[in-house]
C-alpha angles and dihedrals in degrees: 000000000000089000088065088069105032133036101247123196089241093057092044091053091046091055092047100044099028090231139063114288123185136190118249111205116227131191106204093186094245124146134224130245089228091061106035096056101257090104102003147326125256098017127237115345091246098044125115106142092198084085089074100013105059092168089069119215097325100071124182118257113285095250091050090052091050092050092049091048091046092055092051097043098047088056095042102040108006090238114157097178126059147197111220102230112199096201118154119087120329113337098190094049102109140063116299095249092055091048092047091051095050095044092048092046087062093043091052088079112091093219093052104093100175153350135254111192118198114203149134120274091237094058105059112099121187092258089063092049090050090052093050091045089054092053090049091051088053088061101261121141101246130186130176109206112203120196104217098147094179137012090217112097093201089058091048090052091049092056093041093243095159097219138062138219093273092066090052092049093050095049095042093053093045091052094047091049087060092046095249114149115236130206113196121210116217126184120214116206101035113161113283096005126125137181090283090058093049091048093048092048092051092048092053091049093048093046090057091046127250135183102209142020134206120193122199130182111227105249130185115238133179120272097031137113088236089061090058091048090050092050090052091051093247094121129044117190122224121266113245095251091051089055093046091051092051093049092050090049092051093047088055090056096051128079115270092242095054109130112231113207091182138355098191139015131221137200127204115261092243090063103030120098101166152047096022093207090068088081091060106075099167094045089057094045092049090051091051090051091049090050092051090050090048088054089053093243109178121239115255115253113207122192 
């Protein structure tokens, strides 16, 4: 099993809660400053949130989404406790009272034991950090998930990200000062980047301190600027083995106890244009495990 070689979020939650805990993805219907004009128009070149928000921009009420997720997960995984994962778009991009209401709506469910808040590093004011710190002090399992993608500002400009590394550094340090755990999202395969870029990005993230990592392959989905670039031959996605090799290399750089929230990312086949292997989650994860074994990575021994 892959979890024999890396500290997955699932295994970490199992050790903490003594039973299986699973994320339930929630679309709170919020927007993004890189789409509504405050930072930019159109969003990142690779962004079409329909890839993980199939309900579009009229999501069901939060409690309905949790119930739907609960019904699927209890059959698929047997999990009876959940982390409410606010995933789509920027989930700290509203006034504090609106955010408090939506977070606490999720936490009102007895089987919801925590929150995972996906957001941009330029959209996390101190009031939000104080709110998350309060939930953590109440005993909830709280994660702030920051989408950095790359530590290279020229790359972030190229993909129209709308922020630089300095915003990430500021927010990361502010969150850690309050004791909030941070998971950093990194994309492998961004235009113009190579293994040296991925290694340098990870080193900068690790040097600042981080509790979790999430790796994504850059995939091309419909309705994006990246799709147009791909059609014109201006962008070539990574082959699966290239991606697997990079992930194994980055795992070797990170501390053994690093918590991995994800080692690959998928898109539904209706949205995905390329690479085709991004629709095959388990094939990619099995290949990563095989690569780690090939590199003689030792199994983790937990007390």
